[in-house]
C-alpha positions in Angstrom: 11.8 -23.4 -19.4 8.7 -25.3 -20.5 5.3 -24.1 -19.6 4.7 -26.6 -16.8 8.0 -25.7 -15.2 7.2 -22.0 -15.6 3.9 -22.4 -13.7 5.7 -24.4 -10.9 8.3 -21.6 -10.7 5.5 -19.0 -10.5 4.0 -21.0 -7.6 0.9 -22.1 -9.5 0.7 -25.6 -8.2 -3.1 -26.1 -7.5 -5.1 -28.4 -9.7 -7.4 -26.2 -11.8 -10.3 -27.6 -13.9 -12.2 -25.9 -16.7 -11.4 -24.4 -20.1 -8.9 -21.9 -18.9 -5.9 -23.9 -20.1 -7.3 -23.9 -23.7 -7.0 -20.1 -24.0 -4.1 -18.1 -25.4 -0.9 -18.0 -23.5 0.6 -14.6 -22.8 4.2 -13.8 -21.8 4.5 -11.1 -19.2 7.8 -9.2 -19.1 8.0 -7.4 -15.7 10.2 -4.7 -14.2 13.5 -3.2 -15.2 15.2 -6.5 -15.0 12.6 -8.0 -17.4 11.5 -10.9 -15.4 9.4 -13.3 -17.6 6.2 -15.0 -16.5 3.5 -16.8 -18.4 -0.3 -17.0 -18.0 -3.4 -18.0 -19.9 -5.7 -15.2 -21.1 -8.8 -16.7 -19.3 -7.1 -16.2 -16.0 -5.5 -12.9 -16.8 -8.9 -11.5 -17.9 -10.3 -11.7 -14.4 -8.6 -8.2 -14.4 -10.5 -5.7 -16.6 -7.2 -4.1 -17.4 -5.6 -7.3 -18.6 -8.8 -8.2 -20.5 -8.4 -5.0 -22.6 -4.7 -5.9 -23.3 -5.6 -9.5 -24.3 -8.6 -8.8 -26.5 -8.7 -5.1 -27.2 -7.2 -3.2 -30.1 -3.7 -3.1 -28.6 -0.3 -4.4 -29.7 -0.5 -7.0 -26.8 -3.4 -8.8 -28.4 -1.3 -9.4 -31.5 2.1 -10.2 -30.0 0.8 -12.1 -27.0 3.4 -10.3 -25.0 2.6 -7.8 -22.2 5.4 -5.5 -20.9 4.9 -4.2 -17.3 8.2 -2.3 -16.9 7.0 -0.2 -13.9 5.7 -3.1 -11.8 7.4 -5.2 -9.1 8.2 -8.7 -10.5 7.5 -10.6 -7.2 4.2 -8.7 -6.7 3.1 -9.7 -10.3 4.2 -13.3 -9.6 1.9 -13.3 -6.5 -0.9 -11.7 -8.5 -0.6 -14.5 -11.1 -0.7 -17.1 -8.3 -3.9 -15.4 -7.1 -5.5 -15.4 -10.5 -5.0 -19.1 -10.9 -5.6 -20.3 -7.3 -7.5 -17.6 -5.4 -4.5 -17.1 -3.0 -0.8 -16.1 -2.9 1.4 -18.6 -1.2 4.8 -17.3 -0.3 4.6 -13.5 -0.5 3.9 -10.9 2.1 4.7 -13.2 5.0 7.0 -12.7 7.9 9.3 -15.3 6.4 9.4 -14.0 2.8 9.8 -10.4 4.0 12.4 -11.4 6.6 10.4 -9.5 9.3 7.2 -7.5 9.7 8.4 -4.4 7.9 9.5 -6.4 4.8 6.3 -8.4 4.8 4.2 -5.2 5.0 6.3 -3.7 2.2 5.6 -6.7 0.0 1.9 -6.5 0.8 1.9 -2.8 0.0 3.4 -3.5 -3.4 0.7 -6.2 -4.0 -2.1 -3.8 -2.8 -1.0 -1.3 -5.4 -1.0 -4.0 -8.1 -4.4 -5.2 -7.0 -5.8 -1.6 -7.4 -3.9 -1.0 -10.6 -5.4 -4.1 -12.3 -8.8 -3.6 -10.6 -8.9 -6.9 -8.6 -11.1 -5.9 -5.7 -11.2 -9.3 -4.0 -7.4 -9.4 -4.0 -7.3 -5.9 -2.4 -9.6 -7.3 0.4 -7.4 -10.4 0.9 -4.2 -8.3 1.0 -5.8 -5.9 3.5 -6.7 -8.8 5.8 -3.1 -10.0 5.6 -1.9 -6.6 6.5 -4.3 -6.6 9.5 -2.7 -9.8 10.7 0.8 -8.4 10.6 0.1 -4.9 12.0 -0.8 -4.6 15.7 -0.8 -0.9 16.5 -1.9 -1.2 20.1 0.6 -3.9 21.0 3.6 -2.8 18.9 3.1 0.9 18.0 6.9 1.4 17.3 7.0 -1.6 15.0 3.9 -0.2 13.2 5.6 3.2 12.6 8.7 1.4 11.3 6.5 -0.6 9.0 4.6 2.5 7.8 7.9 4.4 7.3 9.5 1.5 5.3 6.4 1.0 3.2 6.0 4.6 2.3 9.6 4.8 1.4 9.5 1.7 -0.8 6.4 2.5 -2.9 7.1 5.3 -5.4 3.5 6.5 -5.8 1.2 5.5 -3.0 -2.3 4.4 -4.0 -5.1 6.3 -2.2 -6.8 3.1 -0.9 -3.4 1.9 0.4 -2.8 5.2 2.2 -6.3 5.2 3.6 -5.6 1.7 5.1 -2.5 2.9 6.8 -4.2 6.0 8.1 -6.9 3.9 9.7 -4.1 2.0 11.5 -2.3 5.3 12.4 -5.5 6.7 14.0 -5.1 4.0 16.7 -1.8 5.6 17.9 -1.9 7.6 21.1 -1.7 11.4 20.8 1.9 12.6 20.9 1.6 14.1 24.4 0.6 10.6 25.6 3.4 8.7 23.8 6.3 7.2 25.7 9.8 8.5 25.0 10.8 5.8 22.5 7.5 5.9 20.5 7.6 9.7 20.4 11.2 9.7 19.0 10.1 7.4 16.2 7.0 9.4 15.6 9.0 12.7 15.4 11.4 11.1 13.0 8.5 10.2 10.7 7.0 13.7 10.9 10.3 15.5 10.4 10.8 13.7 7.1 7.8 15.6 5.7 6.0 14.3 2.5 2.9 12.1 2.4 4.0 10.1 5.5 3.9 13.2 7.6 0.6 14.3 6.0 -1.1 11.0 6.7 0.1 10.8 10.3 -1.0 14.4 11.0 -4.4 13.9 9.4 -4.9 10.4 11.0 -4.3 11.8 14.5 -6.2 15.1 14.0 -9.4 13.9 12.3 -11.5 16.9 13.5 -8.9 19.3 12.2 -8.8 17.4 8.9 -12.6 17.6 8.5 -12.6 21.2 9.4 -10.1 22.0 6.7 -12.1 19.9 4.2 -15.3 21.9 5.2 -13.5 25.0 3.8 -13.6 23.3 0.4 -9.8 23.4 0.4 -7.3 20.7 -0.2 -6.5 19.5 3.4 -3.5 17.4 2.4 -1.9 20.4 0.6 -2.6 22.7 3.5 -1.0 20.3 6.0 2.0 19.8 3.7 2.4 23.6 3.2 2.2 24.1 7.0 4.9 21.5 7.6 7.0 23.0 4.8 6.6 26.6 6.3 7.6 25.4 9.8 10.7 23.7 8.5 11.7 26.6 6.2 11.4 29.1 9.0 13.5 26.9 11.3 10.5 26.4 13.6 9.8 23.5 15.9 7.7 20.8 14.2 6.8 19.4 17.6 5.5 22.7 18.8 3.5 23.0 15.6 1.9 19.5 16.3 1.3 20.5 19.9 -0.6 23.6 18.9 -2.9 21.5 16.7 -3.6 19.1 19.5 -4.2 21.9 21.9 -6.9 23.3 19.7 -8.5 19.8 19.5 -8.4 19.4 23.3 -10.1 22.8 23.8 -12.8 21.9 21.4 -13.3 18.5 23.1 -13.5 20.3 26.5 -16.1 22.8 25.2 -18.2 20.1 23.7 -18.3 18.1 27.0 -19.4 21.1 29.1 
């Protein structure tokens, strides 16, 4: 495949002016399937991480080949589109993801890549696209499905990515105010444990979360340990959650007196 065809395949179709096309061309080999993309150093170097690879004292600067074996190929393709055009065209949409959950999963992958390669403006753009897809108040069950699918699909969740989802989760009603269908999906998410359960608990118990933090402890570890202990003892996770909310309701009542 010649370079022009490669750019068209990567979705880089905008007319770009300047000296960028005179810079060194690098080959990016991405993922376990070793998907191949090409890009000019000038555009890659908008990322401080790629800049070090291209011009630092690393093997990549000599071979003009960058291996990204742990990255998602389609997310890197979208990232290259962004570096050349300032946007990504056919990634993270309802159509490309074949539904809201798939689109959110794609955007989550791209959000992780944007953070990894220190592209702050791309993070903001991806976050805005996530906002457009996720409507917690109107479709809370869809949101929980999206959150569940996203957390399951990303091996190691980035902190900024988790923070974004926790902000959305804080808009959910308290469990005692949830309808039957929403509560069933919520309980399913909690019963799975892990970071998903941690983030849902902390998002809906902000005062409790801050109180734990004030003890100079690790609040996430304490919540995870609590969930693990309840599960190991055969206890009722719903009862555990209810007790947390009961404490918060009492505190709220006292503060309003």
